[in-house]
Every structure is written in structure tokens, then in C-alpha cells.
C-alpha positions as CSV (number, residue, x, y, z in Angstrom):
1,M,-29.6,-16.9,-21.1
2,T,-29.1,-13.6,-19.3
3,H,-25.7,-14.8,-18.0
4,L,-24.3,-15.6,-21.4
5,P,-22.9,-12.1,-22.2
6,R,-21.2,-12.0,-18.7
7,L,-19.8,-15.5,-19.3
8,G,-18.5,-14.4,-22.8
9,R,-16.8,-11.4,-21.3
10,F,-15.2,-13.6,-18.6
11,L,-13.9,-16.1,-21.1
12,G,-12.6,-13.3,-23.4
13,L,-10.8,-11.7,-20.5
14,L,-9.4,-15.1,-19.4
15,G,-8.2,-15.8,-22.9
16,A,-6.5,-12.4,-23.2
17,V,-4.8,-12.8,-19.8
18,T,-3.7,-16.3,-20.8
19,L,-2.2,-15.0,-24.1
20,A,-0.5,-12.1,-22.4
21,G,0.9,-14.3,-19.6
22,Y,2.3,-16.8,-22.2
23,A,3.9,-13.9,-24.2
24,L,5.5,-12.5,-21.0
25,F,6.7,-16.0,-20.0
26,R,8.4,-16.4,-23.4
27,A,9.9,-12.9,-23.7
28,G,10.1,-12.0,-20.0
29,P,13.5,-13.5,-19.1
30,H,15.1,-11.3,-21.8
31,F,13.1,-8.2,-20.7
32,A,13.8,-8.8,-17.0
33,A,17.5,-9.4,-17.5
34,P,19.8,-6.9,-15.6
35,E,21.1,-5.6,-18.9
36,A,17.6,-4.5,-20.0
37,W,16.1,-3.6,-16.6
38,P,18.3,-2.4,-13.7
39,P,18.0,-4.9,-10.8
40,E,16.6,-2.4,-8.3
41,D,15.2,-3.5,-4.9
42,F,14.1,-7.0,-6.0
43,I,17.7,-8.1,-6.1
44,A,17.8,-7.5,-2.3
45,F,14.7,-9.7,-1.8
46,W,15.9,-12.4,-4.2
47,S,19.4,-12.7,-2.9
48,A,18.3,-12.6,0.8
49,G,15.7,-15.3,0.0
50,R,18.2,-17.6,-1.6
51,I,20.6,-17.1,1.4
52,F,17.8,-17.7,3.8
53,L,16.8,-21.0,2.1
54,A,20.4,-22.1,2.3
55,G,20.5,-21.5,6.1
56,G,22.7,-18.4,5.9
57,N,22.3,-14.8,7.2
58,P,20.1,-12.9,4.8
59,Y,21.2,-9.6,6.4
60,S,24.9,-10.1,6.1
61,W,26.8,-8.0,3.6
62,A,29.4,-10.7,3.2
63,E,26.8,-13.2,2.1
64,L,24.6,-10.8,0.1
65,G,27.4,-9.3,-2.0
66,P,28.5,-12.3,-4.0
67,V,24.9,-13.4,-4.8
68,Q,23.9,-9.9,-5.9
69,W,27.0,-9.3,-8.0
70,Q,26.6,-12.6,-9.8
71,A,23.0,-11.6,-10.7
72,G,24.1,-8.2,-12.2
73,W,24.2,-5.8,-9.3
74,P,27.1,-3.3,-9.8
75,V,30.1,-4.3,-7.6
76,S,30.9,-0.6,-7.2
77,K,27.7,0.1,-5.3
78,G,28.4,-2.6,-2.6
79,P,25.7,-5.0,-1.4
80,L,22.1,-3.8,-1.3
81,D,20.8,-4.1,2.3
82,L,17.6,-5.9,3.2
83,Y,15.5,-4.1,5.8
84,N,12.3,-6.3,5.7
85,P,11.7,-8.4,8.8
86,P,12.1,-12.2,8.6
87,W,8.3,-12.7,8.4
88,G,8.3,-10.6,5.2
89,L,10.7,-13.1,3.6
90,T,7.9,-15.6,3.5
91,F,6.3,-13.8,0.5
92,F,9.6,-13.7,-1.4
93,L,10.6,-17.3,-1.1
94,P,8.5,-18.8,-3.9
95,F,10.2,-16.4,-6.3
96,C,13.7,-17.1,-5.1
97,V,13.9,-20.7,-6.3
98,F,14.1,-19.3,-9.9
99,N,17.0,-17.5,-11.5
100,F,16.9,-13.7,-11.0
101,A,15.3,-12.7,-14.4
102,S,12.5,-15.4,-14.1
103,G,11.9,-14.6,-10.5
104,R,11.5,-10.9,-11.1
105,L,9.2,-11.5,-14.0
106,L,7.0,-13.7,-11.9
107,W,7.1,-11.1,-9.1
108,L,6.0,-8.4,-11.6
109,L,3.0,-10.6,-12.6
110,F,2.2,-11.2,-8.9
111,Q,2.3,-7.4,-8.4
112,L,0.1,-6.6,-11.3
113,G,-2.5,-9.3,-10.4
114,T,-2.6,-8.2,-6.8
115,L,-3.0,-4.5,-7.7
116,F,-5.8,-5.3,-10.2
117,L,-7.6,-7.3,-7.5
118,C,-7.2,-4.5,-5.0
119,A,-8.6,-2.0,-7.5
120,E,-11.6,-4.3,-8.1
121,G,-12.1,-4.7,-4.3
122,L,-12.0,-0.9,-3.9
123,R,-14.5,-0.6,-6.8
124,R,-16.9,-2.9,-5.0
125,L,-16.4,-1.0,-1.7
126,Y,-16.8,2.5,-2.9
127,A,-17.4,3.1,-6.6
128,S,-20.1,0.6,-7.4
129,R,-22.6,2.3,-5.2
130,N,-22.3,5.4,-7.5
131,G,-22.4,3.5,-10.7
132,T,-18.7,4.1,-11.4
133,S,-16.8,1.2,-12.8
134,T,-13.5,2.4,-14.3
135,W,-12.2,5.1,-11.9
136,P,-10.6,2.8,-9.4
137,I,-8.5,1.0,-12.0
138,L,-7.5,4.3,-13.7
139,I,-6.5,5.8,-10.4
140,C,-4.6,2.7,-9.3
141,F,-2.4,2.5,-12.5
142,A,-2.1,6.2,-13.3
143,Y,-0.6,6.9,-9.9
144,Y,3.0,7.7,-9.4
145,P,3.5,5.5,-6.3
146,T,2.1,2.5,-8.2
147,L,4.4,3.2,-11.1
148,Q,7.4,3.6,-8.8
149,L,6.5,0.4,-6.9
150,L,6.4,-1.6,-10.1
151,A,9.6,-0.1,-11.4
152,V,11.7,-0.9,-8.3
153,S,9.8,-4.2,-7.5
154,Q,8.8,-3.1,-4.0
155,T,6.5,-4.8,-1.6
156,T,4.0,-2.2,-0.4
157,F,1.3,-3.7,-2.6
158,L,1.1,-6.5,0.0
159,V,0.2,-3.9,2.6
160,L,-2.5,-2.5,0.3
161,A,-3.8,-6.1,-0.2
162,G,-4.0,-6.6,3.5
163,I,-6.0,-3.3,4.0
164,V,-8.4,-4.0,1.1
165,G,-8.8,-7.6,2.2
166,F,-9.7,-6.4,5.7
167,L,-12.2,-3.9,4.4
168,V,-13.9,-6.3,2.1
169,C,-14.1,-9.1,4.6
170,H,-15.3,-6.8,7.4
171,R,-18.0,-5.3,5.1
172,H,-19.4,-8.9,4.5
173,G,-19.2,-9.9,8.2
174,H,-16.2,-12.3,7.8
175,E,-14.4,-11.0,10.9
176,F,-11.9,-13.8,11.3
177,L,-10.7,-13.4,7.7
178,A,-10.6,-9.7,8.1
179,G,-8.2,-10.0,11.0
180,G,-6.1,-12.5,8.9
181,W,-5.8,-10.0,6.0
182,L,-4.8,-7.2,8.4
183,A,-1.9,-9.4,9.6
184,I,-0.4,-9.3,6.1
185,T,0.2,-5.6,6.5
186,G,3.0,-6.5,8.9
187,V,5.3,-7.1,6.0
188,K,6.1,-3.3,6.4
189,P,5.9,-2.6,10.1
190,H,6.2,1.2,9.8
191,L,2.9,1.1,7.8
192,A,1.2,-1.5,9.8
193,V,1.6,-0.3,13.4
194,L,-1.2,2.3,13.4
195,P,-3.9,0.2,11.5
196,M,-3.1,-2.8,13.6
197,A,-3.3,-0.8,16.8
198,A,-6.5,1.0,15.8
199,V,-8.3,-2.2,14.9
200,T,-7.0,-4.0,17.9
201,G,-8.1,-1.3,20.3
202,W,-11.5,-1.0,18.6
203,A,-11.9,-4.8,18.7
204,V,-11.1,-5.0,22.4
205,V,-13.4,-2.2,23.4
206,S,-16.3,-3.5,21.2
207,R,-15.5,-7.2,22.0
208,R,-15.1,-8.2,18.4
209,W,-12.9,-11.2,19.3
210,R,-13.0,-13.0,16.0
211,I,-11.1,-10.2,14.3
212,L,-8.4,-10.6,17.0
213,W,-8.3,-14.4,16.6
214,G,-7.7,-14.0,12.8
215,L,-5.1,-11.3,13.3
216,W,-3.2,-13.4,15.9
217,A,-3.5,-16.7,14.0
218,V,-2.2,-15.4,10.7
219,G,0.4,-13.2,12.5
220,A,1.7,-16.2,14.5
221,L,1.9,-18.3,11.3
222,L,3.9,-15.6,9.6
223,L,6.2,-15.2,12.6
224,A,6.7,-19.0,13.0
225,L,7.6,-19.9,9.4
226,P,11.0,-18.1,9.2
227,A,12.0,-19.4,12.7
228,L,11.2,-23.0,11.7
229,W,13.3,-22.9,8.6
230,N,16.1,-20.6,9.8
231,P,16.0,-20.2,13.6
232,A,18.8,-17.6,13.6
233,A,16.9,-15.2,11.3
234,Y,15.4,-13.1,14.0
235,A,18.8,-12.6,15.8
236,H,20.3,-11.7,12.4
237,Y,17.6,-9.1,11.8
238,L,17.9,-7.5,15.2
239,E,21.7,-7.3,14.8
240,A,21.3,-5.6,11.4
241,M,18.7,-3.1,12.6
242,T,20.8,-2.1,15.6
243,T,24.1,-1.8,13.9
244,R,23.1,-0.7,10.4
245,P,19.9,1.3,10.5
246,P,18.8,2.9,7.2
247,R,21.0,5.9,6.5
248,T,19.0,7.5,3.7
249,V,16.5,10.3,4.5
250,P,13.1,9.0,3.6
251,A,10.2,11.1,2.3
252,V,8.3,11.5,5.6
253,P,7.9,14.5,7.9
254,A,9.6,12.5,10.8
255,A,12.8,12.3,8.8
256,W,12.8,16.1,8.3
257,L,12.2,16.5,12.1
258,R,15.3,14.5,12.8
259,Q,17.3,16.4,10.2
260,L,16.3,19.8,11.8
261,I,16.9,18.8,15.4
262,D,19.7,16.2,15.4
263,P,20.5,14.1,12.4
264,D,22.1,11.4,14.5
265,A,19.1,11.0,16.8
266,Y,17.2,8.3,15.0
267,W,14.7,8.0,17.9
268,L,13.3,11.3,16.8
269,Q,11.7,9.6,13.8
270,L,9.6,7.5,16.2
271,V,8.0,10.5,17.9
272,P,5.3,11.1,15.3
273,T,4.4,7.4,15.3
274,F,4.1,7.4,19.1
275,L,1.8,10.4,18.9
276,G,-0.2,8.5,16.3
277,L,-0.5,5.6,18.7
278,V,-1.8,7.9,21.4
279,W,-4.4,9.3,18.9
280,V,-5.7,5.8,17.8
281,T,-6.0,4.7,21.4
282,I,-8.1,7.7,22.4
283,D,-10.2,7.3,19.2
284,A,-10.9,3.6,19.9
285,I,-12.2,4.4,23.3
286,R,-14.3,7.3,22.0
287,Q,-15.9,5.2,19.2
288,P,-16.5,1.7,20.5
289,S,-19.8,1.3,18.4
290,L,-18.1,1.8,15.0
291,S,-19.9,-0.5,12.6
292,S,-18.0,0.2,9.3
293,W,-14.4,0.8,8.6
294,D,-15.0,1.8,4.9
295,E,-14.6,5.6,5.6
296,K,-12.8,5.3,9.0
297,M,-9.8,3.6,7.4
298,S,-9.2,6.5,4.9
299,G,-8.4,9.0,7.6
300,L,-6.3,6.4,9.5
301,L,-4.2,5.7,6.4
302,F,-3.3,9.4,6.0
303,V,-2.4,9.6,9.7
304,T,-0.2,6.5,9.1
305,V,1.8,7.8,6.2
306,L,2.2,11.3,7.8
307,T,3.5,9.9,11.1
308,A,5.5,7.0,9.8
309,A,9.1,6.7,10.9
310,Y,10.1,5.6,7.4
311,G,8.5,5.8,4.0
312,W,9.2,6.3,0.3
313,G,7.2,7.4,-2.6
314,Y,6.0,3.8,-3.5
315,D,4.7,3.4,0.1
316,L,1.9,5.9,-0.7
317,V,0.2,3.1,-2.7
318,V,-1.6,2.4,0.6
319,L,-3.5,5.7,0.0
320,L,-5.4,4.2,-2.9
321,P,-8.5,3.4,-0.6
322,P,-9.0,7.0,0.4
323,L,-8.4,8.2,-3.1
324,V,-11.0,5.9,-4.6
325,E,-13.4,6.7,-1.7
326,A,-13.1,10.4,-2.3
327,T,-13.5,10.2,-6.1
328,A,-16.3,7.6,-6.1
329,S,-18.9,10.3,-6.5
330,L,-16.8,12.1,-9.3
331,P,-19.6,11.7,-11.9
332,R,-21.9,13.7,-9.6
333,W,-19.5,16.5,-9.0
334,P,-19.9,19.9,-10.7
335,R,-18.0,19.8,-14.0
336,P,-15.5,22.6,-13.1
337,A,-14.7,20.8,-9.8
338,A,-14.3,17.4,-11.5
339,A,-12.0,18.9,-14.2
340,L,-10.0,20.7,-11.6
341,A,-9.6,17.5,-9.5
342,A,-8.5,15.5,-12.6
343,A,-6.1,18.2,-13.7
344,G,-4.6,18.4,-10.2
345,Y,-4.2,14.7,-9.9
346,L,-2.5,14.4,-13.3
347,A,-0.3,17.4,-12.6
348,G,0.8,16.0,-9.2
349,N,1.7,12.7,-10.7
350,A,3.5,14.2,-13.6
351,A,5.5,16.4,-11.3
352,A,6.5,13.4,-9.3
353,V,7.5,11.5,-12.4
354,V,9.6,14.4,-13.6
355,M,11.4,14.6,-10.2
356,N,12.1,10.8,-10.4
357,V,13.5,11.1,-13.9
358,Q,15.7,13.9,-12.8
359,H,17.0,11.7,-9.9
360,V,15.8,14.2,-7.3
361,D,16.6,12.9,-3.8
362,E,13.8,10.9,-2.2
363,R,13.5,13.2,0.8
364,Y,12.1,16.0,-1.5
365,F,9.0,13.8,-2.3
366,V,7.7,14.7,1.2
367,W,5.1,17.0,-0.4
368,L,3.2,14.2,-2.1
369,A,1.3,12.9,0.9
370,P,0.1,16.3,2.1
371,A,-1.0,17.1,-1.5
372,L,-3.0,13.9,-1.6
373,L,-4.5,14.7,1.8
374,G,-5.7,18.1,0.4
375,G,-7.2,16.3,-2.6
376,W,-9.0,13.8,-0.4
377,I,-10.4,16.5,1.8
378,M,-11.7,18.4,-1.3
379,G,-13.2,15.2,-2.6
380,R,-15.0,14.5,0.7
381,W,-16.3,18.0,0.7
382,L,-17.7,17.8,-2.8
383,A,-19.2,14.4,-2.1
384,R,-21.1,15.6,1.0
385,P,-24.9,15.4,0.7
386,Q,-26.4,18.6,-0.6
387,E,-29.3,20.1,1.3
388,A,-32.4,20.4,-0.8
389,A,-33.7,23.9,-1.2
390,P,-36.9,24.5,0.7
391,P,-40.0,24.7,-1.6
392,A,-41.2,28.1,-2.5
393,R,-44.1,29.3,-0.5
394,R,-47.2,30.0,-2.5
395,P,-48.9,33.3,-1.6
396,T,-51.9,33.1,0.6
397,A,-55.3,34.5,-0.1
398,E,-54.6,37.5,2.2
399,G,-51.3,38.2,0.4
400,R,-52.8,38.4,-3.1
401,K,-53.4,41.7,-4.7
402,P,-57.0,42.4,-5.8
């Protein structure tokens, strides 16, 4: 009988989700049409996936252009490039068999569902121990990178899913599955290289071979699927990356480093990532007995986004784990500090939204990651265990006045 209220809440939630899904299914194609919602980045994924399935070159302007223009992409802008590696195409293909509007609607539902599950996973990892139930979901969906990711239909939520899946499985001792989840982060190599290197180095030093087997097994599967369907995909990707590297200046310190020293020297953007690899290697050797990645991953993710060779505002969605970890103890903070933290979080997100609405160039969003790092450090400081005051000494018989 004690499970009946929980069962009722589950059935109510299931019914609400079902009704919302049906309503979106009926009205979605009109909502997701290019006339109502600009195509944004999903048109690059969708067109490349359709070309890939037909055996063509998903990185060719000559092949991308006609497919994108037919779906509503402005001819005046030229074809929208695809910079995701072939193994990333695996996640797009199920949505490419539909027309553009239906495929994007289903992709949006996939994004929302995955983000909700990630928020629930983070709640279980961090917030549940402090009795907090709603903060992770509020932080996840009242977060500028999440809103931008949903608006432009980007893929960084898959990296977040890989990280959260790794943390949850590792917490429960499922090391093979943890490695498999980590392999999914490879959909965005510039965000995956440091977490993969850190976990690999730690697993080798501490002999946690099951994590490596899971990482290699899922990674090999993701690498093999594109080659089996379209063997030339990797050659096409290498050609595109060497002849048409991204020309925009992303919102990462590495891009500003290149702009200050030599705008044409793209190798300069790799220097911070190389230094990050040196750091994670030394760190893995120094801490071979690490038993939990719950808190270790938070600092690693900040190092990842601050040293990444490329990155945009929506890529900061990978910082949700440290944000939830830092604010998990929010109900126990002093009220002035909690109010200041909430105001700072809302103000920072509002400033980013205003910049986006005003079409400020992406490079000027470089302040967002350092600001979040400052908030995370403050949250960790406020959450530290407070030392109990020593008990007052009672006066002795000698010290009492007659």
C-alpha cells in the first residue's frame, strides 16, 4: 500500500508526457517548419545524414547545398558546413530518414528527454544526499547554454549524457558500462579528449581494466558503423578538416590566444589542450587510488572547457555536473550567500541571453566559463564542513570567587 502514491505519481507523469508528446507530434511539423523556426545547425546534421545514407560525401559543399536549400536554408548564406566526425553521424541517422521538420521535432524531443534524464542522474549523484530534489532540474533548464543548445539543435547534450552516465555507473560499480558511456563523449572530440585521457590514465595506473574494455568496445563500435556503411566517410572528413577548418573565432581562451599572436596559426589553439593533457597525465600518476569521480570530474570539466581548442556557448552544458555539485548544499547555505548566488546565476544567464538577442559575436561569450568557475569555487567554499566551536570551559573550583 505504501507504493500506491508513488505509482499514482508515475502514472500521472506518464500520462502527461504522453499527452504532451501527442500534441507535439500533431502540431510539431508546423512549429518546426523553416518558416516558423530558422533551420540553424540541425540542417547541417540532417542534410549530411541523408547524403551519408545515400553513399555520398557528407562534407562536400556541392552535395550539402542542394539538400539544405530545398529544406529552407537561405541560398545566400551558402552551404552550412558539418564539422562533426563520422562517428558522430551515427546519432543523427535515425532522424534523417524523416523530412526536415519532423526530424527536427523528434530531435528536440530526444534532446529534452536526455537532458531531463541527465538532471535526474545529477540529482541522484549530488542533491539527494542533501534532501534537495528540484535544484538540478531548475539549474539545467534555466541555464543559457541549455537554452542555446535547444534553440540551435546542437549535440553537446550527448557529451553531457556520456559524462553523467559514466559517473552514475561508476558510483554503482558498473565499470564496463561506465567506460561505454564515456565513449559517447567522443561525439565532440574537443570536449572528450581530456576526460578520456584522465580516465584512461587513472584506469591504467590503478588497473581498472573493465572501464577500459567498455571504453574501447563502445568506441570501436562507433568508429566501425560509419565505415561499414560509407567506407569513404573518414577520408572525406580528413579532407574537409585539412582544407576547410572552422573560420569563426569560438568562445574559448585558446582562440583569443591565436588572435593575439597569429590569426593564421591554427595550431596555437591546440597549445592549451596539450598543456591540459600534461596536467591530467601527472594527476593520474599522483592519485592512483582515487575511488570516486563524483567531485574529481567537476574540476576536470572546467579544465576541459577552459583549455578546449574550440567551443561555443552551448558547449558549456557539460558544466552542469559541477554546478549541481556546488549548489547541492544550497539549502544549508547562509541566506545572504544563497540569495547572492541565485542572483548572480540569474544575472549571468540574463546577460548571456541579452548578448545573444543582440547578435553579439560568439567570441565575446568567452567570459561565461570563468564566471561559472568563480561560482563553482564559491559554492565549494560555502559547502565545506564547518568546524564546531569548542565547548565553553566551566570554571573550576579554584577559579570561583568566594
